[in-house]
LODOTOR-732791 format. One record per residue: residue in one letter; x, y, z of N, C-alpha, C, CB in turn. Coordinates in steps of 0.05 Angstrom, whole numbers. Each point is the difference from the previous one (the first is absolute). Glycine has a CB too. Example, Ala and Ser with C-alpha at 12.3 -4.5 7.8 and 13.67 -1.06 7.14 Angstrom:
2
<atom r="A" n_px="264" n_py="-114" n_pz="156" ca_px="-18" ca_py="24" ca_pz="0" c_px="18" c_py="24" c_pz="0" cb_px="-38" cb_py="-23" cb_pz="25"/>
<atom r="S" n_px="31" n_py="44" n_pz="-39" ca_px="16" ca_py="24" ca_pz="1" c_px="-15" c_py="22" c_pz="14" cb_px="24" cb_py="-13" cb_pz="-43"/>
// end
This chain:
91
<atom r="X" n_px="2365" n_py="1539" n_pz="784" ca_px="14" ca_py="-16" ca_pz="-21" c_px="27" c_py="-9" c_pz="12" cb_px="-24" cb_py="25" cb_pz="-38"/>
<atom r="X" n_px="31" n_py="-49" n_pz="33" ca_px="25" ca_py="-11" ca_pz="11" c_px="22" c_py="1" c_pz="-22" cb_px="-26" cb_py="-30" cb_pz="32"/>
<atom r="X" n_px="38" n_py="54" n_pz="-34" ca_px="20" ca_py="4" ca_pz="-22" c_px="24" c_py="-17" c_pz="4" cb_px="-16" cb_py="46" cb_pz="-5"/>
<atom r="X" n_px="23" n_py="-54" n_pz="30" ca_px="23" ca_py="-17" ca_pz="4" c_px="-4" c_py="-27" c_pz="-13" cb_px="9" cb_py="24" cb_pz="43"/>
<atom r="X" n_px="-33" n_py="-32" n_pz="-47" ca_px="-5" ca_py="-26" ca_pz="-13" c_px="8" c_py="0" c_pz="-29" cb_px="-38" cb_py="-7" cb_pz="31"/>
<atom r="X" n_px="38" n_py="31" n_pz="-44" ca_px="9" ca_py="2" ca_pz="-27" c_px="29" c_py="-6" c_pz="-2" cb_px="-35" cb_py="34" cb_pz="-10"/>
<atom r="X" n_px="51" n_py="-22" n_pz="28" ca_px="29" ca_py="-6" ca_pz="1" c_px="6" c_py="-29" c_pz="5" cb_px="8" cb_py="47" cb_pz="16"/>
<atom r="X" n_px="-24" n_py="-59" n_pz="2" ca_px="3" ca_py="-29" ca_pz="6" c_px="-6" c_py="-17" c_pz="-25" cb_px="-11" cb_py="9" cb_pz="49"/>
<atom r="X" n_px="-9" n_py="0" n_pz="-64" ca_px="-8" ca_py="-15" ca_pz="-24" c_px="22" c_py="2" c_pz="-21" cb_px="-49" cb_py="8" cb_pz="10"/>
<atom r="X" n_px="61" n_py="15" n_pz="-12" ca_px="22" ca_py="3" ca_pz="-20" c_px="23" c_py="-20" c_pz="6" cb_px="-12" cb_py="49" cb_pz="-5"/>
<atom r="X" n_px="16" n_py="-54" n_pz="31" ca_px="21" ca_py="-19" ca_pz="7" c_px="-6" c_py="-28" c_pz="-9" cb_px="10" cb_py="28" cb_pz="40"/>
<atom r="X" n_px="-35" n_py="-35" n_pz="-43" ca_px="-8" ca_py="-27" ca_pz="-7" c_px="-1" c_py="-4" c_pz="-30" cb_px="-26" cb_py="-1" cb_pz="41"/>
<atom r="X" n_px="22" n_py="22" n_pz="-57" ca_px="-3" ca_py="-3" ca_pz="-29" c_px="25" c_py="-11" c_pz="-12" cb_px="-32" cb_py="39" cb_pz="0"/>
<atom r="X" n_px="29" n_py="-59" n_pz="-17" ca_px="22" ca_py="-13" ca_pz="-14" c_px="22" c_py="-8" c_pz="19" cb_px="-11" cb_py="27" cb_pz="-41"/>
<atom r="X" n_px="3" n_py="-38" n_pz="64" ca_px="19" ca_py="-10" ca_pz="20" c_px="20" c_py="22" c_pz="9" cb_px="-4" cb_py="-46" cb_pz="-20"/>
<atom r="X" n_px="-6" n_py="71" n_pz="21" ca_px="16" ca_py="22" ca_pz="10" c_px="18" c_py="12" c_pz="-20" cb_px="-2" cb_py="-21" cb_pz="43"/>
<atom r="X" n_px="1" n_py="13" n_pz="-68" ca_px="18" ca_py="10" ca_pz="-21" c_px="-4" c_py="30" c_pz="-3" cb_px="-1" cb_py="-44" cb_pz="-23"/>
<atom r="X" n_px="-23" n_py="54" n_pz="21" ca_px="-6" ca_py="28" ca_pz="-4" c_px="10" c_py="16" c_pz="25" cb_px="-40" cb_py="-11" cb_pz="-29"/>
<atom r="X" n_px="35" n_py="0" n_pz="52" ca_px="8" ca_py="13" ca_pz="26" c_px="30" c_py="3" c_pz="1" cb_px="-41" cb_py="-19" cb_pz="23"/>
<atom r="X" n_px="55" n_py="-2" n_pz="-28" ca_px="30" ca_py="1" ca_pz="1" c_px="11" c_py="19" c_pz="-22" cb_px="1" cb_py="-47" cb_pz="18"/>
<atom r="X" n_px="-13" n_py="46" n_pz="-42" ca_px="10" ca_py="17" ca_pz="-21" c_px="-5" c_py="29" c_pz="5" cb_px="-9" cb_py="-37" cb_pz="-31"/>
<atom r="X" n_px="-14" n_py="44" n_pz="41" ca_px="-6" ca_py="28" ca_pz="7" c_px="18" c_py="10" c_pz="22" cb_px="-48" cb_py="-7" cb_pz="-14"/>
<atom r="X" n_px="52" n_py="-10" n_pz="34" ca_px="18" ca_py="8" ca_pz="23" c_px="28" c_py="4" c_pz="-10" cb_px="-29" cb_py="-26" cb_pz="31"/>
<atom r="X" n_px="38" n_py="9" n_pz="-49" ca_px="28" ca_py="3" ca_pz="-11" c_px="2" c_py="26" c_pz="-15" cb_px="4" cb_py="-50" cb_pz="-4"/>
<atom r="X" n_px="-24" n_py="58" n_pz="-12" ca_px="0" ca_py="25" ca_pz="-14" c_px="1" c_py="24" c_pz="20" cb_px="-26" cb_py="-22" cb_pz="-38"/>
<atom r="X" n_px="10" n_py="20" n_pz="59" ca_px="-1" ca_py="22" ca_pz="19" c_px="27" c_py="2" c_pz="15" cb_px="-50" cb_py="-6" cb_pz="5"/>
<atom r="X" n_px="62" n_py="-16" n_pz="1" ca_px="27" ca_py="0" ca_pz="13" c_px="20" c_py="13" c_pz="-19" cb_px="-11" cb_py="-42" cb_pz="26"/>
<atom r="X" n_px="8" n_py="37" n_pz="-52" ca_px="18" ca_py="12" ca_pz="-20" c_px="-2" c_py="31" c_pz="0" cb_px="-5" cb_py="-41" cb_pz="-27"/>
<atom r="X" n_px="-19" n_py="51" n_pz="31" ca_px="-4" ca_py="29" ca_pz="2" c_px="15" c_py="11" c_pz="24" cb_px="-45" cb_py="-4" cb_pz="-23"/>
<atom r="X" n_px="43" n_py="-10" n_pz="45" ca_px="14" ca_py="9" ca_pz="24" c_px="30" c_py="0" c_pz="-4" cb_px="-37" cb_py="-17" cb_pz="29"/>
<atom r="X" n_px="46" n_py="-5" n_pz="-41" ca_px="29" ca_py="-3" ca_pz="-4" c_px="12" c_py="20" c_pz="-20" cb_px="-6" cb_py="-48" cb_pz="10"/>
<atom r="X" n_px="-10" n_py="56" n_pz="-30" ca_px="9" ca_py="20" ca_pz="-19" c_px="3" c_py="27" c_pz="14" cb_px="-23" cb_py="-24" cb_pz="-37"/>
<atom r="X" n_px="9" n_py="28" n_pz="58" ca_px="0" ca_py="25" ca_pz="15" c_px="12" c_py="-3" c_pz="28" cb_px="-40" cb_py="15" cb_pz="-26"/>
<atom r="X" n_px="57" n_py="-35" n_pz="29" ca_px="10" ca_py="-7" ca_pz="27" c_px="17" c_py="22" c_pz="12" cb_px="0" cb_py="-47" cb_pz="-14"/>
<atom r="X" n_px="13" n_py="64" n_pz="-1" ca_px="16" ca_py="21" ca_pz="11" c_px="-17" c_py="19" c_pz="17" cb_px="32" cb_py="-4" cb_pz="-39"/>
<atom r="X" n_px="-56" n_py="9" n_pz="30" ca_px="-19" ca_py="18" ca_pz="14" c_px="-16" c_py="-15" c_pz="20" cb_px="-2" cb_py="30" cb_pz="-40"/>
<atom r="X" n_px="-9" n_py="-53" n_pz="32" ca_px="-19" ca_py="-14" ca_pz="17" c_px="12" c_py="-15" c_pz="23" cb_px="-28" cb_py="-5" cb_pz="-40"/>
<atom r="X" n_px="53" n_py="-4" n_pz="37" ca_px="13" ca_py="-14" ca_pz="23" c_px="2" c_py="19" c_pz="23" cb_px="26" cb_py="-29" cb_pz="-32"/>
<atom r="X" n_px="-17" n_py="54" n_pz="27" ca_px="2" ca_py="20" ca_pz="22" c_px="-27" c_py="7" c_pz="11" cb_px="41" cb_py="18" cb_pz="-22"/>
<atom r="X" n_px="-61" n_py="-15" n_pz="5" ca_px="-27" ca_py="7" ca_pz="9" c_px="-11" c_py="-21" c_pz="19" cb_px="-8" cb_py="24" cb_pz="-43"/>
<atom r="X" n_px="9" n_py="-49" n_pz="35" ca_px="-12" ca_py="-21" ca_pz="17" c_px="16" c_py="-4" c_pz="26" cb_px="-16" cb_py="-23" cb_pz="-41"/>
<atom r="X" n_px="42" n_py="27" n_pz="40" ca_px="16" ca_py="-2" ca_pz="24" c_px="-6" c_py="23" c_pz="19" cb_px="36" cb_py="-23" cb_pz="-26"/>
<atom r="X" n_px="-37" n_py="47" n_pz="16" ca_px="-4" ca_py="24" ca_pz="18" c_px="-29" c_py="2" c_pz="9" cb_px="36" cb_py="23" cb_pz="-24"/>
<atom r="X" n_px="-55" n_py="-28" n_pz="6" ca_px="-28" ca_py="4" ca_pz="8" c_px="-13" c_py="-24" c_pz="13" cb_px="-3" cb_py="31" cb_pz="-38"/>
<atom r="X" n_px="12" n_py="-55" n_pz="32" ca_px="-13" ca_py="-24" ca_pz="10" c_px="18" c_py="-20" c_pz="13" cb_px="-33" cb_py="7" cb_pz="-36"/>
<atom r="X" n_px="59" n_py="0" n_pz="39" ca_px="19" ca_py="-18" ca_pz="12" c_px="0" c_py="-27" c_pz="-14" cb_px="-6" cb_py="24" cb_pz="44"/>
<atom r="X" n_px="6" n_py="-24" n_pz="-70" ca_px="-3" ca_py="-24" ca_pz="-16" c_px="23" c_py="0" c_pz="-21" cb_px="-50" cb_py="-1" cb_pz="7"/>
<atom r="X" n_px="66" n_py="-20" n_pz="-6" ca_px="21" ca_py="-4" ca_pz="-20" c_px="-13" c_py="-12" c_pz="-25" cb_px="36" cb_py="-6" cb_pz="36"/>
<atom r="X" n_px="-40" n_py="23" n_pz="-56" ca_px="-14" ca_py="-8" ca_pz="-24" c_px="12" c_py="-24" c_pz="-13" cb_px="-14" cb_py="47" cb_pz="-6"/>
<atom r="X" n_px="40" n_py="-47" n_pz="2" ca_px="14" ca_py="-21" ca_pz="-15" c_px="-1" c_py="-26" c_pz="15" cb_px="30" cb_py="33" cb_pz="-20"/>
<atom r="X" n_px="-27" n_py="-32" n_pz="46" ca_px="-2" ca_py="-25" ca_pz="17" c_px="-28" c_py="-11" c_pz="0" cb_px="37" cb_py="17" cb_pz="29"/>
<atom r="X" n_px="-57" n_py="1" n_pz="-28" ca_px="-28" ca_py="-9" ca_pz="0" c_px="-7" c_py="-13" c_pz="-27" cb_px="-11" cb_py="37" cb_pz="32"/>
<atom r="X" n_px="20" n_py="-25" n_pz="-54" ca_px="-5" ca_py="-12" ca_pz="-26" c_px="12" c_py="-28" c_pz="-2" cb_px="-2" cb_py="46" cb_pz="-21"/>
<atom r="X" n_px="26" n_py="-48" n_pz="31" ca_px="15" ca_py="-26" ca_pz="-2" c_px="-14" c_py="-22" c_pz="16" cb_px="42" cb_py="26" cb_pz="-5"/>
<atom r="X" n_px="-54" n_py="-19" n_pz="28" ca_px="-12" ca_py="-20" ca_pz="18" c_px="-30" c_py="-5" c_pz="-5" cb_px="33" cb_py="14" cb_pz="33"/>
<atom r="X" n_px="-46" n_py="4" n_pz="-47" ca_px="-29" ca_py="-3" ca_pz="-2" c_px="-9" c_py="-21" c_pz="-21" cb_px="-4" cb_py="47" cb_pz="14"/>
<atom r="X" n_px="-20" n_py="-58" n_pz="-10" ca_px="-12" ca_py="-17" ca_pz="-20" c_px="-8" c_py="17" c_pz="-23" cb_px="-16" cb_py="-34" cb_pz="35"/>
<atom r="X" n_px="13" n_py="22" n_pz="-59" ca_px="-9" ca_py="16" ca_pz="-23" c_px="-30" c_py="0" c_pz="0" cb_px="41" cb_py="-13" cb_pz="-26"/>
<atom r="X" n_px="-53" n_py="31" n_pz="41" ca_px="-29" ca_py="4" ca_pz="0" c_px="-7" c_py="29" c_pz="2" cb_px="-5" cb_py="-45" cb_pz="22"/>
<atom r="X" n_px="-16" n_py="52" n_pz="-36" ca_px="-9" ca_py="28" ca_pz="0" c_px="-8" c_py="8" c_pz="28" cb_px="-16" cb_py="-5" cb_pz="-48"/>
<atom r="X" n_px="3" n_py="-13" n_pz="63" ca_px="-8" ca_py="6" ca_pz="27" c_px="24" c_py="8" c_pz="18" cb_px="-39" cb_py="-32" cb_pz="-6"/>
<atom r="X" n_px="60" n_py="16" n_pz="4" ca_px="23" ca_py="6" ca_pz="16" c_px="14" c_py="26" c_pz="-9" cb_px="6" cb_py="-49" cb_pz="8"/>
<atom r="X" n_px="-6" n_py="53" n_pz="-34" ca_px="12" ca_py="25" ca_pz="-11" c_px="-16" c_py="24" c_pz="10" cb_px="16" cb_py="-24" cb_pz="-41"/>
<atom r="X" n_px="-42" n_py="22" n_pz="40" ca_px="-17" ca_py="23" ca_pz="9" c_px="3" c_py="4" c_pz="31" cb_px="-32" cb_py="-10" cb_pz="-37"/>
<atom r="X" n_px="35" n_py="-11" n_pz="52" ca_px="4" ca_py="2" ca_pz="29" c_px="26" c_py="14" c_pz="6" cb_px="-27" cb_py="-41" cb_pz="7"/>
<atom r="X" n_px="48" n_py="34" n_pz="-22" ca_px="27" ca_py="10" ca_pz="6" c_px="6" c_py="27" c_pz="-13" cb_px="14" cb_py="-47" cb_pz="3"/>
<atom r="X" n_px="-25" n_py="52" n_pz="-27" ca_px="8" ca_py="24" ca_pz="-14" c_px="-23" c_py="19" c_pz="-7" cb_px="37" cb_py="-27" cb_pz="-18"/>
<atom r="X" n_px="-56" n_py="18" n_pz="3" ca_px="-21" ca_py="18" ca_pz="-10" c_px="-15" c_py="14" c_pz="23" cb_px="-6" cb_py="-29" cb_pz="-39"/>
<atom r="X" n_px="-2" n_py="14" n_pz="59" ca_px="-15" ca_py="12" ca_pz="22" c_px="17" c_py="21" c_pz="15" cb_px="-26" cb_py="-43" cb_pz="5"/>
<atom r="X" n_px="51" n_py="37" n_pz="-1" ca_px="18" ca_py="19" ca_pz="14" c_px="4" c_py="25" c_pz="-16" cb_px="23" cb_py="-38" cb_pz="22"/>
<atom r="X" n_px="-19" n_py="35" n_pz="-48" ca_px="5" ca_py="23" ca_pz="-18" c_px="-23" c_py="20" c_pz="1" cb_px="28" cb_py="-30" cb_pz="-30"/>
<atom r="X" n_px="-53" n_py="19" n_pz="31" ca_px="-23" ca_py="17" ca_pz="-2" c_px="-15" c_py="4" c_pz="26" cb_px="-3" cb_py="-15" cb_pz="-46"/>
<atom r="X" n_px="15" n_py="7" n_pz="69" ca_px="-11" ca_py="6" ca_pz="26" c_px="-23" c_py="-17" c_pz="10" cb_px="14" cb_py="45" cb_pz="-10"/>
<atom r="X" n_px="-16" n_py="-70" n_pz="0" ca_px="-20" ca_py="-18" ca_pz="9" c_px="12" c_py="-19" c_pz="21" cb_px="-24" cb_py="3" cb_pz="-44"/>
<atom r="X" n_px="8" n_py="-15" n_pz="61" ca_px="11" ca_py="-17" ca_pz="21" c_px="10" c_py="-27" c_pz="-10" cb_px="-30" cb_py="22" cb_pz="32"/>
<atom r="X" n_px="18" n_py="-32" n_pz="-54" ca_px="9" ca_py="-25" ca_pz="-13" c_px="-13" c_py="-2" c_pz="-27" cb_px="6" cb_py="-22" cb_pz="45"/>
<atom r="X" n_px="0" n_py="0" n_pz="-59" ca_px="-10" ca_py="-4" ca_pz="-26" c_px="-31" c_py="-2" c_pz="-1" cb_px="42" cb_py="-23" cb_pz="-11"/>
<atom r="X" n_px="-53" n_py="11" n_pz="31" ca_px="-29" ca_py="-3" ca_pz="1" c_px="-13" c_py="28" c_pz="2" cb_px="4" cb_py="-45" cb_pz="22"/>
<atom r="X" n_px="7" n_py="62" n_pz="-5" ca_px="-10" ca_py="28" ca_pz="3" c_px="3" c_py="15" c_pz="-26" cb_px="11" cb_py="-1" cb_pz="49"/>
<atom r="X" n_px="11" n_py="-2" n_pz="-62" ca_px="6" ca_py="13" ca_pz="-26" c_px="-21" c_py="-8" c_pz="-20" cb_px="49" cb_py="1" cb_pz="10"/>
<atom r="X" n_px="-55" n_py="-27" n_pz="-13" ca_px="-19" ca_py="-9" ca_pz="-20" c_px="-28" c_py="8" c_pz="7" cb_px="29" cb_py="-39" cb_pz="-10"/>
<atom r="X" n_px="-36" n_py="39" n_pz="35" ca_px="-27" ca_py="8" ca_pz="9" c_px="-5" c_py="30" c_pz="-6" cb_px="1" cb_py="-36" cb_pz="36"/>
<atom r="X" n_px="17" n_py="53" n_pz="-27" ca_px="-4" ca_py="28" ca_pz="-2" c_px="5" c_py="10" c_pz="-29" cb_px="14" cb_py="5" cb_pz="47"/>
<atom r="X" n_px="1" n_py="-20" n_pz="-63" ca_px="5" ca_py="8" ca_pz="-27" c_px="-20" c_py="-11" c_pz="-20" cb_px="47" cb_py="2" cb_pz="12"/>
<atom r="X" n_px="-66" n_py="-18" n_pz="-2" ca_px="-20" ca_py="-12" ca_pz="-18" c_px="-20" c_py="21" c_pz="-9" cb_px="7" cb_py="-44" cb_pz="24"/>
<atom r="X" n_px="-18" n_py="40" n_pz="-48" ca_px="-20" ca_py="18" ca_pz="-10" c_px="-28" c_py="-5" c_pz="10" cb_px="28" cb_py="4" cb_pz="-40"/>
<atom r="X" n_px="-32" n_py="-27" n_pz="54" ca_px="-27" ca_py="-7" ca_pz="8" c_px="-12" c_py="20" c_pz="20" cb_px="12" cb_py="-47" cb_pz="-7"/>
<atom r="X" n_px="5" n_py="63" n_pz="20" ca_px="-10" ca_py="21" ca_pz="19" c_px="-15" c_py="22" c_pz="-16" cb_px="39" cb_py="-9" cb_pz="31"/>
<atom r="X" n_px="-30" n_py="13" n_pz="-55" ca_px="-12" ca_py="22" ca_pz="-16" c_px="-22" c_py="-11" c_pz="-18" cb_px="44" cb_py="23" cb_pz="0"/>
<atom r="X" n_px="-46" n_py="-49" n_pz="-3" ca_px="-21" ca_py="-11" ca_pz="-18" c_px="-25" c_py="-8" c_pz="15" cb_px="36" cb_py="-17" cb_pz="-28"/>
<atom r="X" n_px="-35" n_py="14" n_pz="54" ca_px="-24" ca_py="-9" ca_pz="14" c_px="-19" c_py="23" c_pz="8" cb_px="26" cb_py="-38" cb_pz="17"/>
// end
């Protein structure tokens, strides 16, 4: 199953409105916890969280590549979606 295609499809729905909105919400969660997470991303991943948020496009794919995958130990967003998918347990 190509789970990365689901994320790509989300980007297309309603001209990306859902994708941008969801990404903005997820960025908000990071920013609410910036005192803890800024240090974590800098120490563990050599990533300036605030600078990355400022420069990134508003897409779930880019958010997952920059933040979600790193937080949970995946190599990138595609790996995160593939290994986190339930289809492994359903087949």
